[in-house]
N, C-alpha and C positions, 0 to 999 in steps of 0.2 A: 504493500500500500504506500501511497504518498501521504505523509502525515505532517501537517503544519503544527509547530509547537511554539507558543509564546513563553518566554522565560526559559528557553532551552539551555541557557548557560548557567543557570542556578544549580543549587545542590540537587534538587529533585530532577530538574530538566536534563542535567548532564547525564545522570544515571539512566534515565528513561531513554534519552536519545541514543546512548551507547548500546543499550540492549536492543532497541528497535533496529538500528543499523546492523547489529550482529545477526539479527534474524532476517536480514535482506530487505527491510523496508527503507524507503527514502524519507529522510527528515528534512523538512523545510523550516529553518529557524526564523522566528519572528521576534525581533529585538526592539528596544526602545526607539531606535532611529526609525524603524518601520512604522511605529505608531505616530511618531512625529511627522512622518511623511503623509499622513492623512488616510482617509478611508479608501480613496481610489487606489493608492499604492498598496494598501493592505489587500485589497480585492485581487490585484494581480498576483499576489503571493499565494493566496489560498485557493484561487481558481484552479479547478482540476484536482484538488486534493481529495482524498477519500475521507479524511477525518481532520478535525482541528482539536488540539489539546491546549487548553488555556491555563497556564501556570503563572501568569504575570502577577506581580504584587510586591510592593516595597516591604522591607522587614518591619515586623511589629515591634521588636525589641529596641526601640529608639525612644527618645524623649518626645512625648506627644504635645508639641506646641500646636497652636491653631493651624499654623502653616503645614506642619507635618501631618496633621489629621487630614488636611486637604490632599496631601500627597498620597496617603493611604487610600482615600476614596478614589482619587483619579487613577491610581495604579491598579485598582481592582474593578470598581464599578464602571468607570468611563472606558477603560480598555476593553472590557467585556462587551459593552455596548458598541464600541467601534468594530470589534471583530464580527459581531452579529450583523451590523450594518454592512460591513465589507462583504460578508458571505451573501447577503441579499443581492449584491450587485454582480455576482459571478455569473458566467455563462454556463459553467459546469459546476454545480453546487456540491460541496461536501455533504455526505449523508449523516455524519455524526459529529457532535461537539461534546467533548468532555471538559467541563469547567470545574473550577475549584471554589471551595468555601472553607469555613473553619468551624471548630467546635465552639467558638465564641457565640454561635447562634443560640446556645443554651446558657441558663444560669448555672451557678456553681453548686446548686443543690440538686440532688437526685442523680439517677443513672438513666441515660437516654439512648434510645435506639432510633432507627430511621422512622419508626411509626409514631414517635412523639413529635408534637408540634413545637417548633422553635419558640422559646419563651424569654430570651434575654432582651431587656429593654434599655441596655446601656449602649455606649458607642459601638462596641464590637458586635452587639446584637443587631443594631441598625445597619452596620456595615455589611454583615453577613446577609441580612434580608435583601438589601439592595443589590448586592453582588449576585445572589442567586436569581433574583427577579430579572436581572439583565440577561442571564443565561437562558432563562425560560422563554425569552422572546424568540429564540431560534425555533421553538416549536411551531410558530406561525409560518415558518419557511418549510415546514414538512420534515424537519430534521429530527433525528434521534438525539435526545438531550440527556446527558448523564451529569450529575453534580456530585463531586466527591468532597465530603466534609473531612478535612484532614485533622488528625490528632498530631502530637509531637512526633516528628519524623527523626528516627535515630539511625545513624550510619557513621562509618569511618570517614574522617577527613572532610567533614562538612556538617552544617546544621548545628544543633544543640551540642552534640558530643564534641565537636571541634572547639567549642567554647569552654567545656568543663573538664576534658580529659587531662590536660597538663596540670592545672591547679590540683586536681584530685591526685595525680601521680606524685606531686610534690608534698602531699599531705596537708594541703590548705583548702580542701574542699569541705562542703557541709551543706545542710539543708537551707532552703530559701524560706525566710520568714518563719512561720510556725511549722512548716513542713507537712502540715495536715491537708494541704490543698490537693485535689485530684490530679493525677498524672496519667492521662490517657496517651498511649504511644503506639507506634508501629515501626518495625524495622524497614529500612529502605528497600530491601529485597522483596518483602511482602507487598509494599506499596507499588513497586514497579510491576510485580506480577498481577496485581489487581488491575492496573491499567491495561496490560497485555490481554488479560482475560476479557475485559470489557470491550476492547476493540474487536476481539474475535467473536464475541457472543452478542449478536444483535438483539437478543431478548432482554439484555440489560439496559434499563432506562430508569430515569428518576434519580432519587437521592440514595447514596451509599455512604456509610461511615467507614473511613479507612482508619481503623483502630484495632489493635490486638485484642483478643477476647478476655485478657486478664489485666485490666488496668490496676494501678497501684496508687500510692500517694507519694509526695516528694520525699518524705522521710524514708520510705521503702526504696525508692530509686537511689537515694544517697547511701543507704546501708548496703545495697547490692553492689553498687559501683565501688565503694570502699573495700568490700570483701573481695571482689574480683581482682582489684589492684593491690590488695593486701596493704592498705594505707588507712590511717585514722581519718576521721571526718569531723574534726572538732570545731570548725569555724562556721557558725550560723550567719547567713546574710540577713541583716536586720531590715525590716520593712522601711524604717526611717531612711536608711541609706538608699534603698531603691527609689523612694519617693524623691529624694534629692537628685538622684541621677536621671530618673526617667519621668518624673512628674506624674501625670495621670496614667501614663503608660505602665507604671509599676503595677497597676491592677492586673495586667495580663500575666504577671509573674507571681503575684501573691495570691491569686485565686485561680482555680482550675475547674475544668468541666470533666465529667465522667461520661464518655460516649463509648458505645460498643456497637457492633454490627450484627443485626439479624439477617439482613438481606444478602450479605456476602455468603453466609453459610447456605442460604437457600439456592445459590447457584452451584454449590459443590466446591466452592473455593476452600483451599486448605492453607492455613498459615504455616510457614516454615519456622517462624519464631513466635509461638503463642505465649511464651513466658519471658519475662524481662531478664531473668538470670542468663538464659541461653542467648538472648539477643545481645546483651552487654558483653558476654564472653567472646562472641564472634566479632564484635566491633573492636574490642580491646586487642584481640589477636591480629585483626586486619590493620590496625593503626599503630602497632608496635614500631617504635623507632622513627615515627614520622613527626613527632612533636619537636618544637624548638623554642628558644627564648622569644622569638618573634610571635609564636602562637600564644605564649603566656601574656605578652603585652597586649595583643589583640583581644584575648579573652577578658581582659580587665578594662576594655573600653578605649 
């Protein structure tokens, strides 16, 4: 297949692009410059593609100024609208769009599956709602629409683990705030396999939660990572410090959502890493020797 991917150079996009190419598919990268080029330019990129995968989005773990909030909205909601608009102008329309959302669609109370109605009323909740609504517009074009709500994606040499591995290796890791906040997660290999399965299975449509079946909390994540690395985890990251560093954005680190997937199991999907211990052991093994002092500086902002 010919598959257009926005955000193809990011942590998730690079893993997914590599696997698709290894399987013989053609990946059409869609970058920031392409969005800056306008809808007509985007249309020429996606014209003739079999599917579009939308992974665009600025990082959440930044200080949420009013300007950066606009960046978060633009990089998610507006880019999705542009993609759908571009698709509407193609002469040979893609049949499938797989778009992205987040577990911020839900409040920090409860355990949620795809069958639960999104209930978060804060900034992330509104962002997720608008993001998903923009993707659903593709249904009016006769396309198959899939929306993946992502949990925390864990993998070697990127994402969250890239930020925490070196400090934990040095014995300076610890829980965030109380540590009692939910920690829903998925290994990058399982995430990529979910995308591949969905591309192949045209019966897959609608919302799917990309989250391992056994979520934990931040304290348990800290305990397991310290155990695997054989390092103490004495340093708790205080809420006050996060608020100084990230402002309102600290809420994304001190609160968490518990999401699991019922619909993936219904397709017969099998997780390679259903439990956090096995996932972290695989990540630590894959990333051994790849940390540096530069990583430590970056991990601390």
